[in-house]
PDB file of N, CA, C and O in Angstrom:
ATOM      1  N   UNK A   1     -21.005   4.101  10.185  1.00  0.00           N
ATOM      2  CA  UNK A   1     -21.943   5.180   9.927  1.00  0.00           C
ATOM      3  C   UNK A   1     -21.310   6.503  10.322  1.00  0.00           C
ATOM      4  O   UNK A   1     -20.462   6.554  11.213  1.00  0.00           O
ATOM      5  N   UNK A   2     -21.717   7.551   9.666  1.00  0.00           N
ATOM      6  CA  UNK A   2     -21.174   8.888   9.872  1.00  0.00           C
ATOM      7  C   UNK A   2     -21.795   9.515  11.106  1.00  0.00           C
ATOM      8  O   UNK A   2     -23.016   9.489  11.262  1.00  0.00           O
ATOM      9  N   UNK A   3     -20.968  10.086  11.998  1.00  0.00           N
ATOM     10  CA  UNK A   3     -21.475  10.731  13.212  1.00  0.00           C
ATOM     11  C   UNK A   3     -21.074  12.199  13.208  1.00  0.00           C
ATOM     12  O   UNK A   3     -19.893  12.536  13.116  1.00  0.00           O
ATOM     13  N   UNK A   4     -22.067  13.057  13.307  1.00  0.00           N
ATOM     14  CA  UNK A   4     -21.839  14.494  13.363  1.00  0.00           C
ATOM     15  C   UNK A   4     -22.523  15.047  14.602  1.00  0.00           C
ATOM     16  O   UNK A   4     -23.594  14.568  14.975  1.00  0.00           O
ATOM     17  N   UNK A   5     -21.928  16.045  15.251  1.00  0.00           N
ATOM     18  CA  UNK A   5     -22.572  16.640  16.418  1.00  0.00           C
ATOM     19  C   UNK A   5     -23.664  17.629  15.992  1.00  0.00           C
ATOM     20  O   UNK A   5     -23.648  18.120  14.864  1.00  0.00           O
ATOM     21  N   UNK A   6     -24.590  17.915  16.870  1.00  0.00           N
ATOM     22  CA  UNK A   6     -25.586  18.950  16.620  1.00  0.00           C
ATOM     23  C   UNK A   6     -26.956  18.398  16.327  1.00  0.00           C
ATOM     24  O   UNK A   6     -27.125  17.203  16.085  1.00  0.00           O
ATOM     25  N   UNK A   7     -27.958  19.302  16.351  1.00  0.00           N
ATOM     26  CA  UNK A   7     -29.351  18.875  16.190  1.00  0.00           C
ATOM     27  C   UNK A   7     -29.675  18.360  14.784  1.00  0.00           C
ATOM     28  O   UNK A   7     -30.612  17.578  14.621  1.00  0.00           O
ATOM     29  N   UNK A   8     -28.935  18.774  13.788  1.00  0.00           N
ATOM     30  CA  UNK A   8     -29.213  18.315  12.432  1.00  0.00           C
ATOM     31  C   UNK A   8     -28.287  17.166  12.021  1.00  0.00           C
ATOM     32  O   UNK A   8     -28.185  16.826  10.842  1.00  0.00           O
ATOM     33  N   UNK A   9     -27.626  16.586  13.001  1.00  0.00           N
ATOM     34  CA  UNK A   9     -26.628  15.558  12.714  1.00  0.00           C
ATOM     35  C   UNK A   9     -27.196  14.412  11.891  1.00  0.00           C
ATOM     36  O   UNK A   9     -26.604  14.011  10.889  1.00  0.00           O
ATOM     37  N   UNK A  10     -28.337  13.883  12.306  1.00  0.00           N
ATOM     38  CA  UNK A  10     -28.907  12.733  11.592  1.00  0.00           C
ATOM     39  C   UNK A  10     -29.278  13.106  10.165  1.00  0.00           C
ATOM     40  O   UNK A  10     -29.046  12.334   9.235  1.00  0.00           O
ATOM     41  N   UNK A  11     -29.856  14.291   9.994  1.00  0.00           N
ATOM     42  CA  UNK A  11     -30.241  14.743   8.655  1.00  0.00           C
ATOM     43  C   UNK A  11     -29.013  14.959   7.778  1.00  0.00           C
ATOM     44  O   UNK A  11     -28.979  14.533   6.623  1.00  0.00           O
ATOM     45  N   UNK A  12     -28.007  15.626   8.338  1.00  0.00           N
ATOM     46  CA  UNK A  12     -26.774  15.864   7.577  1.00  0.00           C
ATOM     47  C   UNK A  12     -26.075  14.556   7.242  1.00  0.00           C
ATOM     48  O   UNK A  12     -25.601  14.359   6.123  1.00  0.00           O
ATOM     49  N   UNK A  13     -26.016  13.666   8.225  1.00  0.00           N
ATOM     50  CA  UNK A  13     -25.360  12.381   7.986  1.00  0.00           C
ATOM     51  C   UNK A  13     -26.091  11.601   6.897  1.00  0.00           C
ATOM     52  O   UNK A  13     -25.451  10.985   6.044  1.00  0.00           O
ATOM     53  N   UNK A  14     -27.412  11.620   6.918  1.00  0.00           N
ATOM     54  CA  UNK A  14     -28.190  10.909   5.905  1.00  0.00           C
ATOM     55  C   UNK A  14     -27.961  11.529   4.521  1.00  0.00           C
ATOM     56  O   UNK A  14     -27.831  10.807   3.533  1.00  0.00           O
ATOM     57  N   UNK A  15     -27.911  12.850   4.450  1.00  0.00           N
ATOM     58  CA  UNK A  15     -27.682  13.521   3.163  1.00  0.00           C
ATOM     59  C   UNK A  15     -26.294  13.213   2.622  1.00  0.00           C
ATOM     60  O   UNK A  15     -26.126  12.951   1.431  1.00  0.00           O
ATOM     61  N   UNK A  16     -25.303  13.246   3.503  1.00  0.00           N
ATOM     62  CA  UNK A  16     -23.929  12.952   3.074  1.00  0.00           C
ATOM     63  C   UNK A  16     -23.814  11.502   2.615  1.00  0.00           C
ATOM     64  O   UNK A  16     -23.173  11.214   1.604  1.00  0.00           O
ATOM     65  N   UNK A  17     -24.430  10.599   3.354  1.00  0.00           N
ATOM     66  CA  UNK A  17     -24.402   9.188   2.990  1.00  0.00           C
ATOM     67  C   UNK A  17     -25.094   8.961   1.653  1.00  0.00           C
ATOM     68  O   UNK A  17     -24.589   8.217   0.813  1.00  0.00           O
ATOM     69  N   UNK A  18     -26.246   9.596   1.448  1.00  0.00           N
ATOM     70  CA  UNK A  18     -26.973   9.449   0.192  1.00  0.00           C
ATOM     71  C   UNK A  18     -26.151   9.991  -0.979  1.00  0.00           C
ATOM     72  O   UNK A  18     -26.104   9.374  -2.044  1.00  0.00           O
ATOM     73  N   UNK A  19     -25.510  11.133  -0.785  1.00  0.00           N
ATOM     74  CA  UNK A  19     -24.683  11.716  -1.849  1.00  0.00           C
ATOM     75  C   UNK A  19     -23.502  10.802  -2.169  1.00  0.00           C
ATOM     76  O   UNK A  19     -23.160  10.613  -3.336  1.00  0.00           O
ATOM     77  N   UNK A  20     -22.887  10.241  -1.145  1.00  0.00           N
ATOM     78  CA  UNK A  20     -21.751   9.338  -1.369  1.00  0.00           C
ATOM     79  C   UNK A  20     -22.187   8.078  -2.112  1.00  0.00           C
ATOM     80  O   UNK A  20     -21.490   7.610  -3.012  1.00  0.00           O
ATOM     81  N   UNK A  21     -23.335   7.534  -1.735  1.00  0.00           N
ATOM     82  CA  UNK A  21     -23.835   6.345  -2.425  1.00  0.00           C
ATOM     83  C   UNK A  21     -24.150   6.642  -3.889  1.00  0.00           C
ATOM     84  O   UNK A  21     -23.875   5.817  -4.761  1.00  0.00           O
ATOM     85  N   UNK A  22     -24.721   7.810  -4.165  1.00  0.00           N
ATOM     86  CA  UNK A  22     -25.018   8.184  -5.543  1.00  0.00           C
ATOM     87  C   UNK A  22     -23.737   8.338  -6.353  1.00  0.00           C
ATOM     88  O   UNK A  22     -23.676   7.908  -7.505  1.00  0.00           O
ATOM     89  N   UNK A  23     -22.717   8.947  -5.761  1.00  0.00           N
ATOM     90  CA  UNK A  23     -21.432   9.086  -6.468  1.00  0.00           C
ATOM     91  C   UNK A  23     -20.825   7.723  -6.741  1.00  0.00           C
ATOM     92  O   UNK A  23     -20.268   7.494  -7.814  1.00  0.00           O
ATOM     93  N   UNK A  24     -20.929   6.821  -5.783  1.00  0.00           N
ATOM     94  CA  UNK A  24     -20.399   5.469  -5.980  1.00  0.00           C
ATOM     95  C   UNK A  24     -21.152   4.770  -7.112  1.00  0.00           C
ATOM     96  O   UNK A  24     -20.536   4.158  -7.984  1.00  0.00           O
ATOM     97  N   UNK A  25     -22.480   4.861  -7.098  1.00  0.00           N
ATOM     98  CA  UNK A  25     -23.273   4.234  -8.160  1.00  0.00           C
ATOM     99  C   UNK A  25     -22.914   4.814  -9.525  1.00  0.00           C
ATOM    100  O   UNK A  25     -22.789   4.077 -10.504  1.00  0.00           O
ATOM    101  N   UNK A  26     -22.747   6.137  -9.590  1.00  0.00           N
ATOM    102  CA  UNK A  26     -22.388   6.781 -10.860  1.00  0.00           C
ATOM    103  C   UNK A  26     -21.010   6.320 -11.329  1.00  0.00           C
ATOM    104  O   UNK A  26     -20.805   6.086 -12.520  1.00  0.00           O
ATOM    105  N   UNK A  27     -20.068   6.190 -10.398  1.00  0.00           N
ATOM    106  CA  UNK A  27     -18.729   5.719 -10.758  1.00  0.00           C
ATOM    107  C   UNK A  27     -18.739   4.289 -11.269  1.00  0.00           C
ATOM    108  O   UNK A  27     -18.049   3.967 -12.236  1.00  0.00           O
ATOM    109  N   UNK A  28     -19.507   3.444 -10.633  1.00  0.00           N
ATOM    110  CA  UNK A  28     -19.614   2.052 -11.073  1.00  0.00           C
ATOM    111  C   UNK A  28     -20.252   1.989 -12.454  1.00  0.00           C
ATOM    112  O   UNK A  28     -19.789   1.249 -13.322  1.00  0.00           O
ATOM    113  N   UNK A  29     -21.321   2.768 -12.660  1.00  0.00           N
ATOM    114  CA  UNK A  29     -21.992   2.781 -13.967  1.00  0.00           C
ATOM    115  C   UNK A  29     -21.037   3.257 -15.059  1.00  0.00           C
ATOM    116  O   UNK A  29     -21.022   2.697 -16.156  1.00  0.00           O
ATOM    117  N   UNK A  30     -20.246   4.279 -14.769  1.00  0.00           N
ATOM    118  CA  UNK A  30     -19.288   4.790 -15.759  1.00  0.00           C
ATOM    119  C   UNK A  30     -18.225   3.737 -16.074  1.00  0.00           C
ATOM    120  O   UNK A  30     -17.851   3.556 -17.233  1.00  0.00           O
ATOM    121  N   UNK A  31     -17.745   3.050 -15.052  1.00  0.00           N
ATOM    122  CA  UNK A  31     -16.728   2.010 -15.273  1.00  0.00           C
ATOM    123  C   UNK A  31     -17.298   0.851 -16.085  1.00  0.00           C
ATOM    124  O   UNK A  31     -16.622   0.314 -16.962  1.00  0.00           O
ATOM    125  N   UNK A  32     -18.531   0.469 -15.795  1.00  0.00           N
ATOM    126  CA  UNK A  32     -19.141  -0.634 -16.533  1.00  0.00           C
ATOM    127  C   UNK A  32     -19.456  -0.259 -17.978  1.00  0.00           C
ATOM    128  O   UNK A  32     -19.493  -1.127 -18.849  1.00  0.00           O
ATOM    129  N   UNK A  33     -19.681   1.024 -18.237  1.00  0.00           N
ATOM    130  CA  UNK A  33     -19.992   1.474 -19.596  1.00  0.00           C
ATOM    131  C   UNK A  33     -18.739   1.671 -20.448  1.00  0.00           C
ATOM    132  O   UNK A  33     -18.829   1.740 -21.673  1.00  0.00           O
ATOM    133  N   UNK A  34     -17.590   1.759 -19.817  1.00  0.00           N
ATOM    134  CA  UNK A  34     -16.342   1.985 -20.544  1.00  0.00           C
ATOM    135  C   UNK A  34     -15.988   0.752 -21.367  1.00  0.00           C
ATOM    136  O   UNK A  34     -16.269  -0.372 -20.949  1.00  0.00           O
ATOM    137  N   UNK A  35     -15.378   0.948 -22.524  1.00  0.00           N
ATOM    138  CA  UNK A  35     -14.965  -0.209 -23.315  1.00  0.00           C
ATOM    139  C   UNK A  35     -13.850  -0.970 -22.592  1.00  0.00           C
ATOM    140  O   UNK A  35     -13.107  -0.385 -21.804  1.00  0.00           O
ATOM    141  N   UNK A  36     -13.737  -2.251 -22.857  1.00  0.00           N
ATOM    142  CA  UNK A  36     -12.667  -3.011 -22.205  1.00  0.00           C
ATOM    143  C   UNK A  36     -11.301  -2.485 -22.646  1.00  0.00           C
ATOM    144  O   UNK A  36     -11.132  -2.073 -23.793  1.00  0.00           O
ATOM    145  N   UNK A  37     -10.333  -2.501 -21.735  1.00  0.00           N
ATOM    146  CA  UNK A  37      -9.004  -2.004 -22.093  1.00  0.00           C
ATOM    147  C   UNK A  37      -8.313  -2.937 -23.084  1.00  0.00           C
ATOM    148  O   UNK A  37      -8.607  -4.131 -23.153  1.00  0.00           O
ATOM    149  N   UNK A  38      -7.410  -2.374 -23.830  1.00  0.00           N
ATOM    150  CA  UNK A  38      -6.633  -3.154 -24.790  1.00  0.00           C
ATOM    151  C   UNK A  38      -5.566  -3.929 -24.017  1.00  0.00           C
ATOM    152  O   UNK A  38      -4.751  -3.316 -23.328  1.00  0.00           O
ATOM    153  N   UNK A  39      -5.550  -5.250 -24.111  1.00  0.00           N
ATOM    154  CA  UNK A  39      -4.553  -6.030 -23.380  1.00  0.00           C
ATOM    155  C   UNK A  39      -3.123  -5.692 -23.793  1.00  0.00           C
ATOM    156  O   UNK A  39      -2.188  -5.984 -23.048  1.00  0.00           O
ATOM    157  N   UNK A  40      -2.935  -5.092 -24.946  1.00  0.00           N
ATOM    158  CA  UNK A  40      -1.588  -4.729 -25.394  1.00  0.00           C
ATOM    159  C   UNK A  40      -0.947  -3.709 -24.466  1.00  0.00           C
ATOM    160  O   UNK A  40       0.279  -3.619 -24.412  1.00  0.00           O
ATOM    161  N   UNK A  41      -1.748  -2.935 -23.733  1.00  0.00           N
ATOM    162  CA  UNK A  41      -1.176  -1.940 -22.817  1.00  0.00           C
ATOM    163  C   UNK A  41      -0.227  -2.570 -21.806  1.00  0.00           C
ATOM    164  O   UNK A  41       0.826  -2.008 -21.506  1.00  0.00           O
ATOM    165  N   UNK A  42      -0.594  -3.724 -21.285  1.00  0.00           N
ATOM    166  CA  UNK A  42       0.273  -4.403 -20.322  1.00  0.00           C
ATOM    167  C   UNK A  42       1.560  -4.846 -21.005  1.00  0.00           C
ATOM    168  O   UNK A  42       2.649  -4.683 -20.456  1.00  0.00           O
ATOM    169  N   UNK A  43       1.433  -5.398 -22.188  1.00  0.00           N
ATOM    170  CA  UNK A  43       2.599  -5.899 -22.901  1.00  0.00           C
ATOM    171  C   UNK A  43       3.516  -4.763 -23.346  1.00  0.00           C
ATOM    172  O   UNK A  43       4.737  -4.918 -23.357  1.00  0.00           O
ATOM    173  N   UNK A  44       2.931  -3.623 -23.713  1.00  0.00           N
ATOM    174  CA  UNK A  44       3.724  -2.511 -24.224  1.00  0.00           C
ATOM    175  C   UNK A  44       4.403  -1.699 -23.124  1.00  0.00           C
ATOM    176  O   UNK A  44       5.382  -1.003 -23.393  1.00  0.00           O
ATOM    177  N   UNK A  45       3.902  -1.775 -21.893  1.00  0.00           N
ATOM    178  CA  UNK A  45       4.440  -0.923 -20.833  1.00  0.00           C
ATOM    179  C   UNK A  45       5.151  -1.688 -19.716  1.00  0.00           C
ATOM    180  O   UNK A  45       5.722  -1.069 -18.818  1.00  0.00           O
ATOM    181  N   UNK A  46       5.126  -3.007 -19.758  1.00  0.00           N
ATOM    182  CA  UNK A  46       5.715  -3.782 -18.662  1.00  0.00           C
ATOM    183  C   UNK A  46       7.228  -3.919 -18.770  1.00  0.00           C
ATOM    184  O   UNK A  46       7.905  -4.083 -17.755  1.00  0.00           O
ATOM    185  N   UNK A  47       7.765  -3.855 -19.974  1.00  0.00           N
ATOM    186  CA  UNK A  47       9.192  -4.101 -20.167  1.00  0.00           C
ATOM    187  C   UNK A  47       9.851  -2.958 -20.934  1.00  0.00           C
ATOM    188  O   UNK A  47       9.286  -2.447 -21.900  1.00  0.00           O
ATOM    189  N   UNK A  48      11.030  -2.566 -20.506  1.00  0.00           N
ATOM    190  CA  UNK A  48      11.827  -1.615 -21.288  1.00  0.00           C
ATOM    191  C   UNK A  48      12.389  -2.339 -22.516  1.00  0.00           C
ATOM    192  O   UNK A  48      12.425  -1.790 -23.617  1.00  0.00           O
ATOM    193  N   UNK A  49      12.826  -3.583 -22.298  1.00  0.00           N
ATOM    194  CA  UNK A  49      13.325  -4.438 -23.375  1.00  0.00           C
ATOM    195  C   UNK A  49      12.505  -5.724 -23.351  1.00  0.00           C
ATOM    196  O   UNK A  49      12.811  -6.642 -22.591  1.00  0.00           O
ATOM    197  N   UNK A  50      11.466  -5.793 -24.179  1.00  0.00           N
ATOM    198  CA  UNK A  50      10.594  -6.967 -24.148  1.00  0.00           C
ATOM    199  C   UNK A  50      11.341  -8.255 -24.472  1.00  0.00           C
ATOM    200  O   UNK A  50      12.181  -8.272 -25.372  1.00  0.00           O
ATOM    201  N   UNK A  51      11.049  -9.327 -23.754  1.00  0.00           N
ATOM    202  CA  UNK A  51      11.696 -10.607 -24.043  1.00  0.00           C
ATOM    203  C   UNK A  51      11.185 -11.188 -25.361  1.00  0.00           C
ATOM    204  O   UNK A  51      10.101 -10.847 -25.837  1.00  0.00           O
ATOM    205  N   UNK A  52      11.985 -12.060 -25.926  1.00  0.00           N
ATOM    206  CA  UNK A  52      11.588 -12.741 -27.159  1.00  0.00           C
ATOM    207  C   UNK A  52      10.300 -13.514 -26.890  1.00  0.00           C
ATOM    208  O   UNK A  52      10.128 -14.097 -25.819  1.00  0.00           O
ATOM    209  N   UNK A  53       9.427 -13.513 -27.841  1.00  0.00           N
ATOM    210  CA  UNK A  53       8.181 -14.269 -27.697  1.00  0.00           C
ATOM    211  C   UNK A  53       7.036 -13.479 -27.099  1.00  0.00           C
ATOM    212  O   UNK A  53       5.912 -13.977 -27.036  1.00  0.00           O
ATOM    213  N   UNK A  54       7.297 -12.248 -26.655  1.00  0.00           N
ATOM    214  CA  UNK A  54       6.227 -11.473 -26.031  1.00  0.00           C
ATOM    215  C   UNK A  54       5.120 -11.161 -27.034  1.00  0.00           C
ATOM    216  O   UNK A  54       3.942 -11.178 -26.677  1.00  0.00           O
ATOM    217  N   UNK A  55       5.477 -10.882 -28.260  1.00  0.00           N
ATOM    218  CA  UNK A  55       4.472 -10.617 -29.293  1.00  0.00           C
ATOM    219  C   UNK A  55       3.595 -11.850 -29.506  1.00  0.00           C
ATOM    220  O   UNK A  55       2.391 -11.733 -29.730  1.00  0.00           O
ATOM    221  N   UNK A  56       4.207 -13.027 -29.435  1.00  0.00           N
ATOM    222  CA  UNK A  56       3.434 -14.265 -29.571  1.00  0.00           C
ATOM    223  C   UNK A  56       2.472 -14.424 -28.396  1.00  0.00           C
ATOM    224  O   UNK A  56       1.337 -14.868 -28.570  1.00  0.00           O
ATOM    225  N   UNK A  57       2.933 -14.059 -27.196  1.00  0.00           N
ATOM    226  CA  UNK A  57       2.076 -14.138 -26.015  1.00  0.00           C
ATOM    227  C   UNK A  57       0.874 -13.203 -26.148  1.00  0.00           C
ATOM    228  O   UNK A  57      -0.248 -13.571 -25.798  1.00  0.00           O
ATOM    229  N   UNK A  58       1.114 -12.003 -26.651  1.00  0.00           N
ATOM    230  CA  UNK A  58       0.020 -11.055 -26.861  1.00  0.00           C
ATOM    231  C   UNK A  58      -0.949 -11.591 -27.912  1.00  0.00           C
ATOM    232  O   UNK A  58      -2.163 -11.492 -27.738  1.00  0.00           O
ATOM    233  N   UNK A  59      -0.440 -12.145 -28.975  1.00  0.00           N
ATOM    234  CA  UNK A  59      -1.305 -12.715 -30.009  1.00  0.00           C
ATOM    235  C   UNK A  59      -2.168 -13.843 -29.436  1.00  0.00           C
ATOM    236  O   UNK A  59      -3.348 -13.956 -29.768  1.00  0.00           O
ATOM    237  N   UNK A  60      -1.583 -14.666 -28.587  1.00  0.00           N
ATOM    238  CA  UNK A  60      -2.327 -15.761 -27.962  1.00  0.00           C
ATOM    239  C   UNK A  60      -3.402 -15.217 -27.026  1.00  0.00           C
ATOM    240  O   UNK A  60      -4.524 -15.724 -27.014  1.00  0.00           O
ATOM    241  N   UNK A  61      -3.076 -14.198 -26.247  1.00  0.00           N
ATOM    242  CA  UNK A  61      -4.068 -13.592 -25.361  1.00  0.00           C
ATOM    243  C   UNK A  61      -5.219 -13.001 -26.169  1.00  0.00           C
ATOM    244  O   UNK A  61      -6.384 -13.182 -25.814  1.00  0.00           O
ATOM    245  N   UNK A  62      -4.901 -12.304 -27.240  1.00  0.00           N
ATOM    246  CA  UNK A  62      -5.963 -11.744 -28.087  1.00  0.00           C
ATOM    247  C   UNK A  62      -6.826 -12.854 -28.688  1.00  0.00           C
ATOM    248  O   UNK A  62      -8.040 -12.697 -28.815  1.00  0.00           O
ATOM    249  N   UNK A  63      -6.208 -13.966 -29.054  1.00  0.00           N
ATOM    250  CA  UNK A  63      -6.973 -15.089 -29.591  1.00  0.00           C
ATOM    251  C   UNK A  63      -7.932 -15.622 -28.528  1.00  0.00           C
ATOM    252  O   UNK A  63      -9.099 -15.888 -28.817  1.00  0.00           O
ATOM    253  N   UNK A  64      -7.440 -15.776 -27.307  1.00  0.00           N
ATOM    254  CA  UNK A  64      -8.257 -16.284 -26.203  1.00  0.00           C
ATOM    255  C   UNK A  64      -9.416 -15.331 -25.914  1.00  0.00           C
ATOM    256  O   UNK A  64     -10.544 -15.766 -25.686  1.00  0.00           O
ATOM    257  N   UNK A  65      -9.127 -14.031 -25.926  1.00  0.00           N
ATOM    258  CA  UNK A  65     -10.153 -13.038 -25.613  1.00  0.00           C
ATOM    259  C   UNK A  65     -11.089 -12.753 -26.795  1.00  0.00           C
ATOM    260  O   UNK A  65     -12.115 -12.089 -26.644  1.00  0.00           O
ATOM    261  N   UNK A  66     -10.720 -13.261 -27.962  1.00  0.00           N
ATOM    262  CA  UNK A  66     -11.539 -13.037 -29.146  1.00  0.00           C
ATOM    263  C   UNK A  66     -11.411 -11.639 -29.705  1.00  0.00           C
ATOM    264  O   UNK A  66     -12.366 -11.098 -30.261  1.00  0.00           O
ATOM    265  N   UNK A  67     -10.229 -11.047 -29.560  1.00  0.00           N
ATOM    266  CA  UNK A  67     -10.001  -9.680 -30.057  1.00  0.00           C
ATOM    267  C   UNK A  67      -8.957  -9.674 -31.130  1.00  0.00           C
ATOM    268  O   UNK A  67      -8.631  -8.615 -31.668  1.00  0.00           O
TER     269      UNK A  67
END
């Protein structure tokens, strides 16, 4: 819990805590509303020189995910 000195400490701490919780809730809601990432991003950025068969692996992952 947040501890602040002074006579308004409890009020300030409660306000700060409430604001932080609201920001967290808003961030979670935004993340949940975002479309799922394209799995190709991992395949396209993980290797400078992709190994043979990587395209097949991506195709299999897309098949599994239904994309």
